[in-house]
All heavy atoms as TSV, in Angstrom:
chain	resi	resn	atom	element	x	y	z
A	1	MET	N	N	86.103	87.475	108.454
A	1	MET	CA	C	86.948	87.932	107.359
A	1	MET	C	C	87.709	86.695	106.814
A	1	MET	O	O	88.233	85.887	107.601
A	1	MET	CB	C	87.900	89.016	107.813
A	1	MET	CG	C	88.652	89.649	106.668
A	1	MET	SD	S	89.823	90.929	107.039
A	1	MET	CE	C	89.025	91.945	108.241
A	2	ALA	N	N	87.756	86.594	105.515
A	2	ALA	CA	C	88.433	85.436	104.891
A	2	ALA	C	C	89.932	85.564	105.107
A	2	ALA	O	O	90.509	86.617	105.294
A	2	ALA	CB	C	88.094	85.376	103.420
A	3	ALA	N	N	90.589	84.402	105.117
A	3	ALA	CA	C	92.041	84.348	105.358
A	3	ALA	C	C	92.824	85.165	104.376
A	3	ALA	O	O	93.745	85.863	104.738
A	3	ALA	CB	C	92.503	82.871	105.421
A	4	PRO	N	N	92.556	85.083	103.048
A	4	PRO	CA	C	93.332	85.898	102.126
A	4	PRO	C	C	93.155	87.400	102.341
A	4	PRO	O	O	94.129	88.177	102.238
A	4	PRO	CB	C	92.803	85.524	100.738
A	4	PRO	CG	C	92.246	84.156	100.957
A	4	PRO	CD	C	91.667	84.142	102.330
A	5	ALA	N	N	91.972	87.839	102.674
A	5	ALA	CA	C	91.756	89.230	102.988
A	5	ALA	C	C	92.530	89.699	104.214
A	5	ALA	O	O	93.127	90.751	104.246
A	5	ALA	CB	C	90.285	89.484	103.136
A	6	LEU	N	N	92.575	88.813	105.225
A	6	LEU	CA	C	93.307	89.132	106.445
A	6	LEU	C	C	94.812	89.179	106.170
A	6	LEU	O	O	95.490	90.092	106.627
A	6	LEU	CB	C	93.011	88.137	107.514
A	6	LEU	CG	C	93.685	88.333	108.879
A	6	LEU	CD1	C	93.242	89.642	109.498
A	6	LEU	CD2	C	93.355	87.157	109.762
A	7	MET	N	N	95.301	88.290	105.387
A	7	MET	CA	C	96.709	88.253	105.002
A	7	MET	C	C	97.088	89.507	104.173
A	7	MET	O	O	98.082	90.124	104.437
A	7	MET	CB	C	97.064	87.004	104.213
A	7	MET	CG	C	97.051	85.758	105.110
A	7	MET	SD	S	97.728	84.270	104.373
A	7	MET	CE	C	97.052	84.222	102.787
A	8	ALA	N	N	96.215	89.938	103.252
A	8	ALA	CA	C	96.475	91.120	102.443
A	8	ALA	C	C	96.487	92.348	103.357
A	8	ALA	O	O	97.297	93.287	103.215
A	8	ALA	CB	C	95.413	91.254	101.372
A	9	LEU	N	N	95.540	92.404	104.304
A	9	LEU	CA	C	95.478	93.511	105.244
A	9	LEU	C	C	96.772	93.616	106.115
A	9	LEU	O	O	97.379	94.658	106.216
A	9	LEU	CB	C	94.249	93.418	106.162
A	9	LEU	CG	C	94.154	94.459	107.270
A	9	LEU	CD1	C	93.866	95.798	106.670
A	9	LEU	CD2	C	93.062	94.048	108.236
A	10	LEU	N	N	97.207	92.443	106.605
A	10	LEU	CA	C	98.427	92.460	107.460
A	10	LEU	C	C	99.653	92.801	106.625
A	10	LEU	O	O	100.546	93.477	107.054
A	10	LEU	CB	C	98.580	91.120	108.097
A	10	LEU	CG	C	97.577	90.791	109.178
A	10	LEU	CD1	C	97.725	89.354	109.709
A	10	LEU	CD2	C	97.629	91.743	110.302
A	11	PHE	N	N	99.740	92.277	105.401
A	11	PHE	CA	C	100.883	92.692	104.512
A	11	PHE	C	C	100.900	94.157	104.207
A	11	PHE	O	O	101.914	94.806	104.261
A	11	PHE	CB	C	100.858	91.859	103.208
A	11	PHE	CG	C	101.978	92.252	102.259
A	11	PHE	CD1	C	103.239	91.814	102.550
A	11	PHE	CD2	C	101.735	92.981	101.166
A	11	PHE	CE1	C	104.286	92.156	101.698
A	11	PHE	CE2	C	102.711	93.357	100.299
A	11	PHE	CZ	C	104.057	92.941	100.620
A	12	GLY	N	N	99.720	94.709	103.920
A	12	GLY	CA	C	99.663	96.177	103.626
A	12	GLY	C	C	100.043	96.990	104.819
A	12	GLY	O	O	100.765	97.966	104.669
A	13	LEU	N	N	99.611	96.586	106.011
A	13	LEU	CA	C	100.000	97.353	107.162
A	13	LEU	C	C	101.507	97.238	107.486
A	13	LEU	O	O	102.115	98.202	107.901
A	13	LEU	CB	C	99.192	96.872	108.407
A	13	LEU	CG	C	97.713	97.210	108.403
A	13	LEU	CD1	C	97.002	96.605	109.556
A	13	LEU	CD2	C	97.532	98.774	108.407
A	14	SER	N	N	102.052	96.026	107.248
A	14	SER	CA	C	103.495	95.920	107.510
A	14	SER	C	C	104.323	96.634	106.435
A	14	SER	O	O	105.420	97.111	106.766
A	14	SER	CB	C	103.893	94.406	107.545
A	14	SER	OG	O	103.694	93.850	106.274
A	15	ALA	N	N	103.857	96.717	105.203
A	15	ALA	CA	C	104.647	97.372	104.163
A	15	ALA	C	C	104.438	98.872	104.164
A	15	ALA	O	O	105.186	99.584	103.504
A	15	ALA	CB	C	104.218	96.801	102.799
A	16	SER	N	N	103.453	99.352	104.854
A	16	SER	CA	C	103.158	100.782	104.877
A	16	SER	C	C	104.254	101.644	105.472
A	16	SER	O	O	104.370	102.823	105.176
A	16	SER	CB	C	101.850	101.077	105.582
A	16	SER	OG	O	101.948	100.761	106.922
A	17	ALA	N	N	105.119	101.057	106.276
A	17	ALA	CA	C	106.169	101.810	106.912
A	17	ALA	C	C	107.463	101.806	106.092
A	17	ALA	O	O	108.353	102.573	106.391
A	17	ALA	CB	C	106.530	101.230	108.287
A	18	ILE	N	N	107.506	101.102	104.943
A	18	ILE	CA	C	108.740	101.034	104.185
A	18	ILE	C	C	109.011	102.336	103.492
A	18	ILE	O	O	110.174	102.881	103.499
A	18	ILE	CB	C	108.668	99.890	103.186
A	18	ILE	CG1	C	108.654	98.575	103.911
A	18	ILE	CG2	C	109.825	99.909	102.166
A	18	ILE	CD1	C	108.385	97.360	103.072
A	19	PHE	N	N	108.044	102.955	102.797
A	19	PHE	CA	C	108.285	104.171	102.060
A	19	PHE	C	C	108.750	105.370	102.904
A	19	PHE	O	O	109.769	105.962	102.642
A	19	PHE	CB	C	107.017	104.584	101.237
A	19	PHE	CG	C	107.268	105.751	100.415
A	19	PHE	CD1	C	107.950	105.740	99.241
A	19	PHE	CD2	C	106.769	107.009	100.807
A	19	PHE	CE1	C	108.190	106.848	98.487
A	19	PHE	CE2	C	106.954	108.124	100.086
A	19	PHE	CZ	C	107.700	108.059	98.851
A	20	PRO	N	N	108.063	105.683	104.036
A	20	PRO	CA	C	108.511	106.764	104.828
A	20	PRO	C	C	109.926	106.541	105.431
A	20	PRO	O	O	110.702	107.465	105.567
A	20	PRO	CB	C	107.449	106.968	105.925
A	20	PRO	CG	C	106.373	106.094	105.556
A	20	PRO	CD	C	106.763	105.147	104.492
A	21	THR	N	N	110.152	105.285	105.790
A	21	THR	CA	C	111.482	104.947	106.369
A	21	THR	C	C	112.622	105.193	105.363
A	21	THR	O	O	113.628	105.778	105.617
A	21	THR	CB	C	111.516	103.519	106.866
A	21	THR	OG1	O	110.445	103.375	107.826
A	21	THR	CG2	C	112.849	103.142	107.453
A	22	LEU	N	N	112.430	104.652	104.145
A	22	LEU	CA	C	113.381	104.821	103.078
A	22	LEU	C	C	113.507	106.278	102.677
A	22	LEU	O	O	114.595	106.747	102.302
A	22	LEU	CB	C	113.106	103.921	101.887
A	22	LEU	CG	C	113.229	102.443	102.138
A	22	LEU	CD1	C	112.857	101.618	100.903
A	22	LEU	CD2	C	114.665	102.121	102.569
A	23	PHE	N	N	112.443	106.997	102.650
A	23	PHE	CA	C	112.497	108.440	102.299
A	23	PHE	C	C	113.283	109.200	103.347
A	23	PHE	O	O	114.094	110.035	102.995
A	23	PHE	CB	C	111.036	109.002	102.182
A	23	PHE	CG	C	111.028	110.369	101.635
A	23	PHE	CD1	C	111.301	110.627	100.321
A	23	PHE	CD2	C	110.765	111.436	102.463
A	23	PHE	CE1	C	111.306	111.892	99.791
A	23	PHE	CE2	C	110.705	112.706	101.976
A	23	PHE	CZ	C	110.967	112.996	100.661
A	24	GLY	N	N	113.076	108.885	104.615
A	24	GLY	CA	C	113.875	109.525	105.679
A	24	GLY	C	C	115.334	109.161	105.626
A	24	GLY	O	O	116.222	110.015	105.767
A	25	LEU	N	N	115.642	107.932	105.250
A	25	LEU	CA	C	117.024	107.485	105.124
A	25	LEU	C	C	117.684	108.199	103.948
A	25	LEU	O	O	118.815	108.626	104.090
A	25	LEU	CB	C	117.109	105.957	104.927
A	25	LEU	CG	C	118.463	105.393	104.736
A	25	LEU	CD1	C	119.311	105.548	105.987
A	25	LEU	CD2	C	118.374	103.881	104.388
A	26	SER	N	N	117.006	108.324	102.802
A	26	SER	CA	C	117.561	109.000	101.669
A	26	SER	C	C	117.813	110.443	101.969
A	26	SER	O	O	118.782	111.072	101.443
A	26	SER	CB	C	116.707	108.856	100.471
A	26	SER	OG	O	115.442	109.521	100.658
A	27	ASN	N	N	117.006	111.026	102.824
A	27	ASN	CA	C	117.194	112.430	103.232
A	27	ASN	C	C	118.486	112.618	103.987
A	27	ASN	O	O	119.149	113.617	103.942
A	27	ASN	CB	C	116.021	112.895	104.048
A	27	ASN	CG	C	115.983	114.420	104.183
A	27	ASN	OD1	O	116.647	115.170	103.462
A	27	ASN	ND2	N	115.218	114.878	105.120
A	28	GLN	N	N	118.883	111.551	104.724
A	28	GLN	CA	C	120.142	111.579	105.477
A	28	GLN	C	C	121.346	111.325	104.609
A	28	GLN	O	O	122.435	111.790	104.858
A	28	GLN	CB	C	120.097	110.578	106.649
A	28	GLN	CG	C	119.147	110.972	107.693
A	28	GLN	CD	C	119.110	109.906	108.816
A	28	GLN	OE1	O	119.825	108.892	108.757
A	28	GLN	NE2	N	118.297	110.128	109.862
A	29	LEU	N	N	121.163	110.527	103.527
A	29	LEU	CA	C	122.284	110.115	102.715
A	29	LEU	C	C	122.620	111.060	101.565
A	29	LEU	O	O	123.779	111.166	101.240
A	29	LEU	CB	C	122.018	108.716	102.123
A	29	LEU	CG	C	121.874	107.565	103.139
A	29	LEU	CD1	C	121.526	106.262	102.426
A	29	LEU	CD2	C	123.160	107.398	103.885
A	30	ILE	N	N	121.645	111.724	101.019
A	30	ILE	CA	C	121.874	112.635	99.892
A	30	ILE	C	C	121.169	113.962	100.206
A	30	ILE	O	O	120.349	114.078	101.075
A	30	ILE	CB	C	121.380	112.065	98.576
A	30	ILE	CG1	C	119.843	111.837	98.592
A	30	ILE	CG2	C	122.079	110.797	98.204
A	30	ILE	CD1	C	119.232	111.455	97.239
A	31	THR	N	N	121.599	114.981	99.453
A	31	THR	CA	C	120.924	116.298	99.622
A	31	THR	C	C	119.648	116.220	98.849
A	31	THR	O	O	119.576	115.935	97.658
A	31	THR	CB	C	121.854	117.361	98.989
A	31	THR	OG1	O	123.117	117.341	99.649
A	31	THR	CG2	C	121.221	118.736	99.159
A	32	MET	N	N	118.577	116.495	99.624
A	32	MET	CA	C	117.249	116.397	98.979
A	32	MET	C	C	116.788	117.798	98.565
A	32	MET	O	O	116.439	118.618	99.410
A	32	MET	CB	C	116.241	115.795	99.976
A	32	MET	CG	C	116.568	114.385	100.357
A	32	MET	SD	S	116.284	113.242	99.031
A	32	MET	CE	C	114.506	113.107	99.102
A	33	SER	N	N	116.764	118.043	97.273
A	33	SER	CA	C	116.222	119.280	96.766
A	33	SER	C	C	114.746	119.081	96.396
A	33	SER	O	O	114.232	117.955	96.479
A	33	SER	CB	C	117.019	119.722	95.486
A	33	SER	OG	O	116.842	118.808	94.500
A	34	GLY	N	N	114.075	120.091	95.978
A	34	GLY	CA	C	112.669	119.917	95.518
A	34	GLY	C	C	112.584	119.026	94.326
A	34	GLY	O	O	111.662	118.258	94.209
A	35	ARG	N	N	113.570	119.088	93.434
A	35	ARG	CA	C	113.538	118.287	92.241
A	35	ARG	C	C	113.700	116.803	92.571
A	35	ARG	O	O	113.021	115.924	92.025
A	35	ARG	CB	C	114.629	118.746	91.266
A	35	ARG	CG	C	114.697	117.932	90.017
A	35	ARG	CD	C	115.819	118.423	89.090
A	35	ARG	NE	N	115.999	117.619	87.960
A	35	ARG	CZ	C	115.378	117.838	86.754
A	35	ARG	NH1	N	114.604	118.904	86.630
A	35	ARG	NH2	N	115.580	117.016	85.756
A	36	THR	N	N	114.643	116.512	93.461
A	36	THR	CA	C	114.895	115.150	93.920
A	36	THR	C	C	113.652	114.511	94.600
A	36	THR	O	O	113.275	113.409	94.286
A	36	THR	CB	C	116.112	115.069	94.852
A	36	THR	OG1	O	117.216	115.653	94.210
A	36	THR	CG2	C	116.466	113.620	95.161
A	37	THR	N	N	113.057	115.366	95.474
A	37	THR	CA	C	111.886	114.881	96.178
A	37	THR	C	C	110.726	114.631	95.149
A	37	THR	O	O	110.062	113.608	95.251
A	37	THR	CB	C	111.431	115.934	97.217
A	37	THR	OG1	O	112.489	116.179	98.128
A	37	THR	CG2	C	110.192	115.450	97.972
A	38	GLY	N	N	110.551	115.515	94.195
A	38	GLY	CA	C	109.561	115.319	93.216
A	38	GLY	C	C	109.772	114.102	92.342
A	38	GLY	O	O	108.809	113.374	92.042
A	39	LEU	N	N	111.025	113.772	92.014
A	39	LEU	CA	C	111.323	112.596	91.227
A	39	LEU	C	C	111.085	111.309	92.011
A	39	LEU	O	O	110.597	110.316	91.460
A	39	LEU	CB	C	112.784	112.641	90.751
A	39	LEU	CG	C	113.079	113.634	89.636
A	39	LEU	CD1	C	114.597	113.694	89.371
A	39	LEU	CD2	C	112.280	113.341	88.387
A	40	ILE	N	N	111.343	111.349	93.308
A	40	ILE	CA	C	111.077	110.184	94.151
A	40	ILE	C	C	109.601	109.938	94.256
A	40	ILE	O	O	109.108	108.833	94.105
A	40	ILE	CB	C	111.694	110.379	95.561
A	40	ILE	CG1	C	113.221	110.257	95.505
A	40	ILE	CG2	C	111.112	109.362	96.544
A	40	ILE	CD1	C	113.928	110.643	96.776
A	41	PHE	N	N	108.832	110.973	94.424
A	41	PHE	CA	C	107.357	110.833	94.473
A	41	PHE	C	C	106.743	110.433	93.187
A	41	PHE	O	O	105.771	109.731	93.045
A	41	PHE	CB	C	106.699	112.065	95.141
A	41	PHE	CG	C	106.726	112.032	96.626
A	41	PHE	CD1	C	107.689	112.745	97.286
A	41	PHE	CD2	C	105.708	111.409	97.295
A	41	PHE	CE1	C	107.710	112.683	98.639
A	41	PHE	CE2	C	105.767	111.395	98.705
A	41	PHE	CZ	C	106.759	112.038	99.382
A	42	LEU	N	N	107.329	110.927	92.036
A	42	LEU	CA	C	106.862	110.576	90.699
A	42	LEU	C	C	107.146	109.104	90.509
A	42	LEU	O	O	106.240	108.367	89.984
A	42	LEU	CB	C	107.623	111.395	89.661
A	42	LEU	CG	C	107.297	111.055	88.223
A	42	LEU	CD1	C	105.857	111.401	87.898
A	42	LEU	CD2	C	108.251	111.778	87.286
A	43	ALA	N	N	108.306	108.582	90.874
A	43	ALA	CA	C	108.582	107.155	90.691
A	43	ALA	C	C	107.667	106.302	91.560
A	43	ALA	O	O	107.163	105.271	91.105
A	43	ALA	CB	C	110.057	106.906	91.070
A	44	ALA	N	N	107.388	106.732	92.791
A	44	ALA	CA	C	106.504	105.945	93.666
A	44	ALA	C	C	105.088	105.979	93.122
A	44	ALA	O	O	104.400	104.951	93.152
A	44	ALA	CB	C	106.521	106.555	95.102
A	45	ALA	N	N	104.616	107.084	92.608
A	45	ALA	CA	C	103.257	107.152	92.097
A	45	ALA	C	C	103.139	106.352	90.789
A	45	ALA	O	O	102.105	105.675	90.570
A	45	ALA	CB	C	102.868	108.629	91.850
A	46	THR	N	N	104.202	106.377	89.991
A	46	THR	CA	C	104.166	105.572	88.758
A	46	THR	C	C	104.088	104.109	89.055
A	46	THR	O	O	103.365	103.345	88.441
A	46	THR	CB	C	105.386	105.881	87.897
A	46	THR	OG1	O	105.387	107.319	87.574
A	46	THR	CG2	C	105.367	105.113	86.601
A	47	GLY	N	N	104.873	103.655	90.020
A	47	GLY	CA	C	104.860	102.274	90.516
A	47	GLY	C	C	103.477	101.904	91.060
A	47	GLY	O	O	102.960	100.817	90.790
A	48	ALA	N	N	102.873	102.828	91.787
A	48	ALA	CA	C	101.566	102.542	92.405
A	48	ALA	C	C	100.508	102.453	91.364
A	48	ALA	O	O	99.501	101.763	91.534
A	48	ALA	CB	C	101.242	103.621	93.397
A	49	LEU	N	N	100.689	103.034	90.178
A	49	LEU	CA	C	99.718	102.975	89.109
A	49	LEU	C	C	100.032	101.795	88.199
A	49	LEU	O	O	99.110	101.139	87.697
A	49	LEU	CB	C	99.696	104.268	88.290
A	49	LEU	CG	C	99.123	105.488	88.945
A	49	LEU	CD1	C	99.358	106.701	88.133
A	49	LEU	CD2	C	97.635	105.278	89.212
A	50	ALA	N	N	101.314	101.541	87.944
A	50	ALA	CA	C	101.667	100.490	86.919
A	50	ALA	C	C	101.432	99.084	87.484
A	50	ALA	O	O	100.954	98.264	86.737
A	50	ALA	CB	C	103.130	100.689	86.541
A	51	VAL	N	N	101.829	98.810	88.705
A	51	VAL	CA	C	101.780	97.460	89.226
A	51	VAL	C	C	100.306	96.953	89.256
A	51	VAL	O	O	100.030	95.845	88.750
A	51	VAL	CB	C	102.435	97.361	90.598
A	51	VAL	CG1	C	102.149	96.022	91.268
A	51	VAL	CG2	C	103.935	97.570	90.467
A	52	PRO	N	N	99.320	97.693	89.789
A	52	PRO	CA	C	97.954	97.158	89.717
A	52	PRO	C	C	97.419	97.050	88.309
A	52	PRO	O	O	96.645	96.160	88.017
A	52	PRO	CB	C	97.126	98.209	90.481
A	52	PRO	CG	C	98.112	98.898	91.408
A	52	PRO	CD	C	99.411	98.896	90.648
A	53	SER	N	N	97.807	97.935	87.420
A	53	SER	CA	C	97.359	97.854	86.035
A	53	SER	C	C	97.914	96.627	85.276
A	53	SER	O	O	97.258	96.130	84.387
A	53	SER	CB	C	97.809	99.105	85.265
A	53	SER	OG	O	97.250	100.247	85.822
A	54	LEU	N	N	99.072	96.185	85.695
A	54	LEU	CA	C	99.682	95.003	85.075
A	54	LEU	C	C	99.228	93.709	85.745
A	54	LEU	O	O	99.420	92.651	85.172
A	54	LEU	CB	C	101.211	95.100	85.135
A	54	LEU	CG	C	101.782	96.290	84.315
A	54	LEU	CD1	C	103.304	96.327	84.556
A	54	LEU	CD2	C	101.462	96.097	82.854
A	55	THR	N	N	98.659	93.793	86.939
A	55	THR	CA	C	98.281	92.617	87.726
A	55	THR	C	C	97.215	91.798	86.995
A	55	THR	O	O	97.266	90.580	86.826
A	55	THR	CB	C	97.800	93.012	89.056
A	55	THR	OG1	O	98.856	93.651	89.738
A	55	THR	CG2	C	97.353	91.770	89.861
A	56	GLY	N	N	96.155	92.467	86.503
A	56	GLY	CA	C	95.060	91.768	85.795
A	56	GLY	C	C	95.514	90.966	84.564
A	56	GLY	O	O	95.284	89.801	84.474
A	57	PRO	N	N	96.243	91.648	83.636
A	57	PRO	CA	C	96.710	90.858	82.469
A	57	PRO	C	C	97.693	89.788	82.817
A	57	PRO	O	O	97.637	88.700	82.213
A	57	PRO	CB	C	97.348	91.954	81.611
A	57	PRO	CG	C	96.765	93.238	82.029
A	57	PRO	CD	C	96.403	93.050	83.443
A	58	LEU	N	N	98.498	89.997	83.818
A	58	LEU	CA	C	99.447	88.973	84.218
A	58	LEU	C	C	98.728	87.756	84.830
A	58	LEU	O	O	99.080	86.615	84.502
A	58	LEU	CB	C	100.430	89.568	85.199
A	58	LEU	CG	C	101.574	88.602	85.646
A	58	LEU	CD1	C	102.432	88.215	84.457
A	58	LEU	CD2	C	102.452	89.253	86.701
A	59	LEU	N	N	97.711	88.000	85.598
A	59	LEU	CA	C	96.960	86.911	86.168
A	59	LEU	C	C	96.117	86.176	85.099
A	59	LEU	O	O	96.012	84.929	85.131
A	59	LEU	CB	C	95.961	87.400	87.263
A	59	LEU	CG	C	96.607	87.715	88.602
A	59	LEU	CD1	C	95.606	88.356	89.515
A	59	LEU	CD2	C	97.211	86.500	89.222
A	60	GLU	N	N	95.657	86.870	84.112
A	60	GLU	CA	C	94.955	86.199	82.957
A	60	GLU	C	C	95.921	85.354	82.180
A	60	GLU	O	O	95.573	84.226	81.789
A	60	GLU	CB	C	94.307	87.215	82.068
A	60	GLU	CG	C	92.951	87.661	82.463
A	60	GLU	CD	C	92.314	88.520	81.399
A	60	GLU	OE1	O	92.691	88.435	80.214
A	60	GLU	OE2	O	91.452	89.300	81.776
A	61	TRP	N	N	97.098	85.783	81.958
A	61	TRP	CA	C	98.065	85.085	81.170
A	61	TRP	C	C	98.669	83.870	81.908
A	61	TRP	O	O	98.763	82.834	81.363
A	61	TRP	CB	C	99.164	86.051	80.696
A	61	TRP	CG	C	100.256	85.431	79.911
A	61	TRP	CD1	C	100.134	84.930	78.632
A	61	TRP	CD2	C	101.585	85.118	80.382
A	61	TRP	NE1	N	101.349	84.371	78.267
A	61	TRP	CE2	C	102.302	84.517	79.333
A	61	TRP	CE3	C	102.268	85.405	81.534
A	61	TRP	CZ2	C	103.602	84.138	79.423
A	61	TRP	CZ3	C	103.589	85.052	81.646
A	61	TRP	CH2	C	104.213	84.423	80.611
A	62	ALA	N	N	99.110	84.105	83.144
A	62	ALA	CA	C	99.876	83.071	83.839
A	62	ALA	C	C	99.048	82.363	84.903
A	62	ALA	O	O	99.493	81.329	85.425
A	62	ALA	CB	C	101.127	83.656	84.457
A	63	GLY	N	N	97.894	82.898	85.251
A	63	GLY	CA	C	97.165	82.254	86.344
A	63	GLY	C	C	97.770	82.364	87.678
A	63	GLY	O	O	98.466	83.361	87.965
A	64	THR	N	N	97.653	81.319	88.483
A	64	THR	CA	C	98.165	81.398	89.875
A	64	THR	C	C	99.744	81.368	89.914
A	64	THR	O	O	100.288	81.689	90.918
A	64	THR	CB	C	97.605	80.249	90.732
A	64	THR	OG1	O	97.971	79.039	90.090
A	64	THR	CG2	C	96.128	80.359	90.862
A	65	ARG	N	N	100.354	80.980	88.825
A	65	ARG	CA	C	101.849	80.991	88.785
A	65	ARG	C	C	102.365	82.406	88.863
A	65	ARG	O	O	103.590	82.637	89.073
A	65	ARG	CB	C	102.322	80.322	87.504
A	65	ARG	CG	C	101.972	78.840	87.443
A	65	ARG	CD	C	102.393	78.294	86.077
A	65	ARG	NE	N	101.740	79.167	85.077
A	65	ARG	CZ	C	101.758	78.940	83.780
A	65	ARG	NH1	N	102.454	77.937	83.322
A	65	ARG	NH2	N	101.150	79.740	82.959
A	66	ALA	N	N	101.517	83.431	88.629
A	66	ALA	CA	C	101.988	84.804	88.637
A	66	ALA	C	C	102.092	85.396	90.038
A	66	ALA	O	O	102.741	86.442	90.236
A	66	ALA	CB	C	101.027	85.680	87.843
A	67	PHE	N	N	101.554	84.721	91.069
A	67	PHE	CA	C	101.598	85.268	92.402
A	67	PHE	C	C	102.973	85.483	92.978
A	67	PHE	O	O	103.253	86.560	93.578
A	67	PHE	CB	C	100.749	84.395	93.360
A	67	PHE	CG	C	99.304	84.677	93.245
A	67	PHE	CD1	C	98.430	83.679	92.835
A	67	PHE	CD2	C	98.765	85.907	93.499
A	67	PHE	CE1	C	97.102	83.944	92.695
A	67	PHE	CE2	C	97.396	86.167	93.365
A	67	PHE	CZ	C	96.578	85.155	92.959
A	68	PRO	N	N	103.966	84.571	92.789
A	68	PRO	CA	C	105.312	84.885	93.284
A	68	PRO	C	C	105.931	86.121	92.616
A	68	PRO	O	O	106.576	86.949	93.264
A	68	PRO	CB	C	106.140	83.612	92.976
A	68	PRO	CG	C	105.098	82.529	92.890
A	68	PRO	CD	C	103.885	83.155	92.366
A	69	LEU	N	N	105.685	86.263	91.302
A	69	LEU	CA	C	106.195	87.452	90.609
A	69	LEU	C	C	105.502	88.720	91.143
A	69	LEU	O	O	106.114	89.732	91.322
A	69	LEU	CB	C	105.926	87.273	89.118
A	69	LEU	CG	C	106.361	88.447	88.215
A	69	LEU	CD1	C	107.868	88.671	88.346
A	69	LEU	CD2	C	106.032	88.146	86.798
A	70	LEU	N	N	104.195	88.645	91.375
A	70	LEU	CA	C	103.453	89.811	91.904
A	70	LEU	C	C	103.927	90.210	93.258
A	70	LEU	O	O	104.049	91.344	93.601
A	70	LEU	CB	C	101.961	89.521	91.871
A	70	LEU	CG	C	101.286	89.450	90.490
A	70	LEU	CD1	C	99.879	88.960	90.605
A	70	LEU	CD2	C	101.363	90.833	89.815
A	71	LEU	N	N	104.145	89.189	94.130
A	71	LEU	CA	C	104.659	89.495	95.466
A	71	LEU	C	C	106.023	90.091	95.457
A	71	LEU	O	O	106.325	90.960	96.238
A	71	LEU	CB	C	104.596	88.272	96.314
A	71	LEU	CG	C	103.208	87.703	96.717
A	71	LEU	CD1	C	103.280	86.476	97.477
A	71	LEU	CD2	C	102.453	88.816	97.560
A	72	ALA	N	N	106.871	89.633	94.531
A	72	ALA	CA	C	108.202	90.211	94.396
A	72	ALA	C	C	108.185	91.646	93.928
A	72	ALA	O	O	108.982	92.493	94.347
A	72	ALA	CB	C	109.054	89.371	93.462
A	73	ALA	N	N	107.228	91.957	93.031
A	73	ALA	CA	C	107.097	93.317	92.518
A	73	ALA	C	C	106.541	94.248	93.582
A	73	ALA	O	O	106.898	95.370	93.681
A	73	ALA	CB	C	106.204	93.338	91.328
């Protein structure tokens, strides 16, 4: 397996625990109704659709200089 693919795999596995952890923490901090839960999942799904859709045009426009911005997003 190539080094970039291995790094992407390891980053994905390490980041996969962030959403459930923050969702559980928010459940302790605020009252979670069905509407609040739905809005959280709507925001997460929108981000999951928007970031990959913007990645291609951003890479075409900025080239490799876009990687720090993509990693921050």
